[in-house]
C-alpha positions in Angstrom: 51.6 -0.1 13.5 49.2 2.9 12.1 45.9 2.4 10.5 45.1 5.4 8.5 41.4 5.8 6.7 39.5 8.3 5.1 36.0 9.4 3.3 36.1 12.0 1.4 33.0 13.5 -0.8 33.5 16.0 -3.5 30.0 17.7 -5.2 29.4 20.7 -6.3 26.4 23.3 -4.8 24.6 22.8 -8.2 24.8 19.2 -7.7 23.7 19.0 -4.2 20.7 21.1 -5.3 20.0 19.1 -8.0 19.9 16.0 -5.5 17.8 17.7 -3.3 14.9 18.5 -5.8 15.2 15.0 -7.1 14.4 13.7 -3.8 11.6 16.4 -2.9 10.3 15.6 -6.1 10.2 11.7 -5.0 8.8 12.6 -1.7 5.9 14.1 -3.0 5.3 12.0 -5.7 4.8 9.5 -2.3 2.2 11.8 -0.9 0.2 12.6 -4.6 0.4 8.6 -4.7 -1.5 8.4 -0.8 -3.8 11.1 -2.3 -4.9 9.0 -5.0 -5.8 6.0 -3.2 -7.7 7.8 -1.1 -10.9 6.6 -2.2 -9.5 3.3 -3.3 -10.7 -0.3 -1.2 -8.0 -2.2 0.6 -5.1 1.0 0.0 -2.7 1.4 2.6 -1.1 4.7 3.5 2.8 4.8 2.4 5.3 7.2 4.1 8.3 8.4 3.2 11.1 7.5 5.4 14.5 9.5 4.4 18.2 7.8 6.0 21.1 9.8 6.9 23.6 11.9 4.7 20.1 12.5 2.2 21.9 15.9 1.2 25.0 13.8 -0.3 23.3 10.3 -1.7 20.3 12.2 -2.9 17.1 10.5 -3.6 19.0 7.0 -3.0 18.1 7.9 0.8 14.5 7.8 0.1 12.3 4.4 0.9 8.6 3.9 1.7 7.1 2.5 4.9 3.5 0.5 4.6 1.3 2.7 7.5 -0.7 -0.7 8.4 -3.6 1.1 10.4 -6.9 -0.1 9.5 -8.8 2.4 7.1 -12.8 3.2 7.1 -15.0 0.5 6.7 -18.4 1.1 4.9 -21.5 -1.1 4.8 -21.4 -2.2 0.7 -24.2 -3.8 -1.1 -22.8 -7.6 -1.6 -23.0 -9.8 0.6 -19.4 -11.6 -0.6 -17.9 -8.2 0.6 -15.3 -8.3 3.3 -13.4 -6.3 5.4 -11.0 -6.7 8.1 -11.6 -4.5 11.3 -8.0 -5.6 12.6 -4.6 -5.5 11.3 -4.1 -8.7 8.6 -4.8 -9.3 4.8 -6.2 -11.9 2.9 -4.5 -14.3 0.6 -5.5 -14.4 -2.7 -3.7 -17.3 -5.4 -2.5 -16.3 -9.0 -2.5 -18.2 -11.8 1.5 -18.6 -11.4 1.2 -20.0 -8.0 2.8 -16.7 -6.1 0.8 -15.0 -3.4 -0.5 -12.0 -2.5 -1.9 -10.1 0.3 -4.4 -7.7 0.0 -7.0 -5.8 2.4 -9.4 -5.7 -0.5 -12.3 -7.8 0.0 -14.3 -7.6 -3.0 -15.3 -10.9 -3.4 -17.4 -13.1 -5.7 -18.4 -16.6 -7.6 -17.8 -17.9 -10.4 -19.6 -21.0 -12.2 -17.7 -23.3 -10.1 -18.5 -22.2 -6.9 -15.0 -20.8 -6.3 -14.3 -17.8 -4.1 -12.4 -15.1 -5.9 -11.2 -11.7 -5.8 -12.0 -8.8 -7.8 -9.3 -9.3 -10.4 -9.9 -13.5 -10.4 -7.6 -14.4 -8.4 -8.6 -17.5 -6.1 -9.3 -16.6 -2.9 -7.3 -18.9 0.2 -8.6 -20.8 3.2 -6.5 -21.2 6.4 -5.6 -24.3 5.0 -3.6 -23.2 1.9 -6.3 -24.2 -0.7 -8.8 -22.2 -2.5 -12.1 -21.8 -1.2 -14.8 -23.8 -3.2 -18.2 -23.8 -2.3 -20.2 -27.1 -1.6 -23.4 -26.0 -3.3 -24.1 -23.1 -5.4 -26.0 -20.8 -3.3 -29.6 -19.8 -4.4 -28.7 -16.2 -3.2 -25.7 -14.6 -2.1 -27.4 -13.7 0.9 -27.3 -17.7 1.7 -23.4 -17.0 2.2 -22.7 -16.6 5.7 -19.3 -15.2 6.7 -18.3 -15.1 10.4 -16.0 -13.0 12.5 -13.7 -15.9 12.4 -13.5 -15.9 8.8 -15.3 -19.2 8.5 -17.8 -19.7 5.6 -21.0 -21.8 5.3 -23.6 -21.7 3.0 -27.3 -22.3 3.3 -29.0 -24.9 1.6 -33.2 -24.0 1.7 -34.0 -27.5 0.2 -32.9 -29.2 3.3 -32.3 -26.1 5.6 -28.9 -27.0 6.5 -25.6 -25.5 6.6 -22.6 -26.4 4.6 -19.4 -25.7 5.5 -17.0 -23.9 3.2 -13.8 -23.4 5.0 -12.0 -20.6 6.8 -10.7 -17.2 4.7 -7.0 -16.8 5.4 -6.3 -14.0 7.3 -2.4 -13.8 7.6 0.2 -10.8 9.1 2.3 -8.9 6.8 4.7 -11.4 7.9 2.7 -14.5 6.7 1.5 -15.5 10.2 -2.1 -16.4 10.4 -4.1 -14.1 12.6 -6.1 -15.9 15.0 -8.7 -13.5 15.9 -9.4 -11.7 12.0 -12.7 -9.8 13.1 -14.1 -10.1 9.5 -16.9 -8.0 8.6 -19.2 -9.2 6.0 -20.9 -7.3 3.7 -18.3 -4.2 4.5 -15.5 -3.1 2.7 -12.8 -1.1 3.7 -11.5 1.8 2.1 -7.9 4.1 2.5 -6.4 4.8 6.1 -5.3 7.8 4.1 -6.3 11.2 5.9 -6.3 13.9 2.9 -5.6 16.8 5.7 -2.8 14.5 7.2 -1.1 14.7 3.1 -1.6 18.1 2.7 -0.2 19.2 5.5 2.7 17.1 5.1 3.5 18.2 1.3 3.4 21.5 2.5 7.3 21.5 4.1 8.5 19.4 1.5 7.1 22.0 -1.6 8.9 24.9 0.6 12.1 22.7 0.6 12.1 21.9 -3.2 11.4 25.9 -3.8 14.1 27.0 -1.9 16.7 24.3 -3.3 15.1 25.7 -6.7 16.0 29.4 -5.9 19.5 28.2 -4.5 20.3 26.2 -8.0 19.2 29.2 -10.3 21.2 31.5 -8.0 24.4 29.4 -7.8 23.7 28.7 -11.9 23.9 32.7 -12.2 26.8 33.4 -10.5 28.6 30.3 -12.2 27.4 31.8 -15.6 28.6 35.1 -14.9 32.0 34.2 -13.5 32.5 32.1 -16.7 31.5 34.9 -19.3 34.3 37.5 -17.1 37.0 34.6 -17.7 36.1 34.4 -21.3 36.3 38.0 -22.0 39.1 38.5 -20.2 
């Protein structure tokens, strides 16, 4: 018994140049997205990942991976702002029941004492339920958030602290982080380095220009050949 098989791919030089330029444009798009997100709170850098046979399958060989390194942490003005000095994500509950993972810790309270994200989504506790303060604080500085994410509210009338739960900090796989290292009155900005992004864009742009020149050369020769055949 003899088993025979082969894989044949026939693609013109013009087609390969177009695929390469399309791939380069998508890679430059990822770099531009990182540069745009430099000053965004909680933004995590995207890294372009190119698989094998990119010269044949073009943009379909491109995917992106998230860089989960901790970004730049700065002191903020609001006592309800939180940053994570270690890897992990806050959990937010959307109105449709879906859960979002984010490192954007710009939190605020509504009239019911619920802790909400900057977009109005409910912040979840480690028990999987939305965090609701037992009493409304007279001032936001009366809300204390510990390193482990535990939240307590100081009651000036009774001079006592009231527990309000613990922030749920999970990994990208959804597992609870035992030592989240929550920083109160701080915000984490992106982990993007502008210098790195511009350096990485240089070879991609040069590769795009090279493929563009190759495309124009092949297109010119093809047009000349067609013209000569037409005049024969």
